[in-house]
N, C-alpha and C positions, 0 to 999 in steps of 0.2 A: 601449458597448452591445453585448450579445451578438447573434450571428447568429440571425434569426428561424427559419431552417430548422433550425438546431441545437436551438433551443428546442422546435420542433414534433416533431423526431425523438426528443428526450429524453422528451417528453410521451407519445409513442406507446409507447416502451419501458416507461415507468412504468405505462402502462395495461395493456400486455401482461403485465407482471410481476404486476400486481394481479389480472388475470383468471386467470392461471395459478395464483396463490395461492388464489383463490376455488375454482377447480376442484379443487385438491388438498384444500382443506378439505371440499368436497362429497364427494370420493372417500373421504376418511377417515370422513366421517359415514356414507356408505353402507356402508362396510366394517364400521363399528361397529354399524350397524343390523342388517346381515346376521349378524354374530357374535352379537348379542343375540337375534335371531330363532332362530338355531340352538340357542343355549343354552336358549331358552324351549321349543323343541320337545323337547329332551332332558329338560328339567325336567318338562314336562307328561307325557311318556312314562313317566317314573319316579315321578311324583307319587303315583299311587294305591298303588304298591308301597311307597314310602317312608312314606306315611301309615299304611299297613297295618302296616309294621314297627314304627313308633313306637307304634301302638296295642297291639302285642304286648308291647312292653317296659312300657308304662304299665300294662297289665292283669296283668303278671307271667306271661304265657304263655310267655315265653322269657327266659332269663337270658343275660348276657353271656358267662359261662363256657361255657354250652351252645352259643351261637352260634359261639364260637371253635373248639370241639372238633368239633361235629357239623354246623355250618352252620345258617343261619336257615331255619326251615320254617314252613309254614302250611297250613291245610286247602285242598284243591285247588279247591273251589268259590269260595272267597274270592279265590284267585289268579286264577282265570278271570274273575271279576267285575271285579277290578282291571285286568286286561289289556284287557278288552273295554269297560270303562267302563259296566258295567251293574250292577244290584242283585245282592246275594248270592243272592237267590231265583232270579233269571234265570241266574246262573252255575251254580247247582245243577241247574236244569232242563236246561241244555245238556249237562251230564255225564250226568244221568239218561237223557236221550234217546239217548246214544251219539254225540254230536257232537264230543267233545273228544279230541284226540290229542296225545301228546308223541312227536315223531318219527313212527314208524309204529305206535305202541302206543296203543290206546284207553284213556282214563282211565275206570276202572270204578267207583271208589269216590269219591263226591263229598267225603266227610269225611276221606279219606286225606290224609296230610301230604306235601308236596312242597317242595323248596327254593324260596326266594323268587324266584330268577332263572330259574325254569322258563318256557320259552316254549311256548305252546300253539298248535296248529293247530285251527281250528274248521271242521267240516263245515257247509256252508250248506244250508239246507232249500229245496226247490223249492216253488212255490205249488201249492195244491190246485186242480185244474182240472175243472170240470163237463164231462161228456161227453154228458149227456142230461138233459132236464127237461120235464115236462108237469104236468098238474094233480094227478097221483097221487104222483110221486116225483122226486127229484133223484139222479142217478148221477154220481159223481166218480171221477177217477183219483187216489187218495190217494198222496201221496209217502211215501217212507220217512222215519222219524224224527218222524212226526206221529201223535199219539194220535187214535183215532176220535172221542173226546169233543170234541177240539178242532175237528174238522171239523163236528160237529153245531152247535157254537157259532157257526160261520161262516154257517150257513144258518138264520136265525130262522124258527120255525114248522115246521121239519122235524125228524123224529125218526129216529135210527139204526134201521135194520131188522136189521142184523147188525154185526159188528165185525171189524177186522183188527188183528193185532199191530202194535206201534209201528213195527218195522223192515220190515214187510211192506207192499209197495206194491200198487196195483191197484184193481179195481172195488169201490167201496163205495157202498151204497144207503141213501138216507134217504127216508122216506115223508112225505107232506103231509096225509093224512087217515086217519081211523081205519078207515073201511070198507076201503080198499085194504090197510092194515096187517094187518087180520085175515085177509084172503084170502092175503096173502103169508106170514104166519106159519103158516097151515095148510099151504101148499105146502112150506115148509121142514120142518115136522114130518112130512109124508107122503113126504119124500124125492123131491119133484117139482121140485126146483130143481137145475139143472146148474151145477156149480161146478168150473171148470178153472183150475189153477195151473201155473206153470212155475217150476223151481228148478234151481240149480246145486248139485250134491252132490259129496261127496268119493268118489273111487274110480271105477272103470270099470263103468258100468251098461249092459248090453247086451240084457237080456231083460225082457219085461213081467212084472210081479209084482202080485198082488192081496194086499194086507195086510188081513186081517180079524181084528183083535185089539182087545179091549176096552181102554179107556183110563180111568184114574182121575187126577183132578187134586187136588193138595194145595197148601198154602201153605208156601213155604220163604223165610225172611227177608222175609216179608210180600209175596212175589211168587208168582204161579201157577207150578206145576211139574207136568207130566203124565208119566205112565209107563204102559206096558202092564201090565195086571193083571187077573187073573180076577175081581177084585172091582169092576172098572170097568164103564163103560157101553159098549154096542156101538159099534164104529167100523170103517168100511171105506174103504180108499183104493186106487185103481187107479193104478199107476205104469208109465209108458211111456218107453222110451229115445228121446231126440231127437238127441243129439250127444255125442261123446266128444272131449275136448281134453286131451291129456296124461293126468294122473291125476285128472281131474275130468270130470263128465258133466252134461249138461243133460237134464232129464226133464220130462215132463208128468204132472201128478197130478190125477185126478178124485176128489173126495171125496164121501162120503155121511155123514150125521149132522152133521158139523161140530163135533167136540169141541174143547175148548181145546187149542191147540198140536197138533192131530191130525196134520198133515203132518210137522211137525218130529219128533214122537214116533215115528210109524210109520217114517219114513225112518231114524231112528237105530236102531230095533229090527231093521232088516234090514242094518245096517252101512253105510248111505250117508247120514250126517248132512249137513244143508244147510251149504254154505260160509258162513262168517261166524257160524254159530249156535253160539257157544262154550258156551251153556247145555246144549245137547244133543250135544256132542262134535264140532262143526265147527271148522275151522281159523279163525284170526283173519283178518278181512277188513273192508272199509269198512262193510259192512252185512250183514244176513241176506239171502241171495240167494234170496228167495221173492217171487213176484209173482202176484196174483190176476188172471189174464188175461181170463177170460170167465165170464159168468153168464147163464143163461137162466131167466127168471122169468115165469110166467104168459104164455108165448108171446112174450115180449120178450127180445131178445138184446142184451147190453151187453158191450163189449170195450174193454180198456185196453191201449194200446201198451206194450211192454216198455221199461223204462228203458235208456238208452244203456249203462249199466254192465254190462248182461246180455250185451253183445257182447264184453266184456273177454276172456273165455277163448277166444272163437272166433277172435281175431286171431292 
């Protein structure tokens, strides 16, 4: 009969081996799970693009010979939608708003074709913040890249009193009742509303200038485009120097009349286009550097703090 101690020792060793074997099996299982999870991440990351590519082949939009010679391409808005996991309409809207970049270059044409492996950077939009509200009106600090109509839809029962361009930030007013609206419109028409903007412009601007030149607005590619013209409507802008940084300057602009793209048009006409305003001769930047800082309407003063990006050239 064998020694009981030896039997017990053998049993312990067997148990330890079994335990170690189980741990190894678990470790392998975890490793397999991690590998599978990583593979799933890669799969889901590429799924939209792969599906999009297959749809292109199925629809005959791209041939195998073309893909080998030129690379696979697709419309930019569809690629953005695939990358961000949103609808094609939302992808197009991002590009139309000026939110989409490839590297440091803004994607300008939503239907332009780009390689399937293009990686986009998306500019995130700040929230619209009310800065004043009473029984007559709501005043907000509109962020850049938001249309005025979108702001109106956020505040049910209120109507836009005026508008700001999509990439222009700052004071935007909405009225709550018709009586106040009529008073405010009369004040605008009679040039009794103080409208002060700040802008960063190209060039060294050091002396005050009053630009009193009529402006005409026309449609170009279904978008508004304004220019100085004798056939235009009266428009006057007062431009004051605030700061010079390198070859760019910060200015204060007080406008009268308020024609479409008045500040952008007038500043271009004197050789100081707004930074980021490529439509009117400005250099490429993250946004059009124009901000509606202060409005005085019917004895009430409303002011919107400048966005942080406006300190960019001061640093």
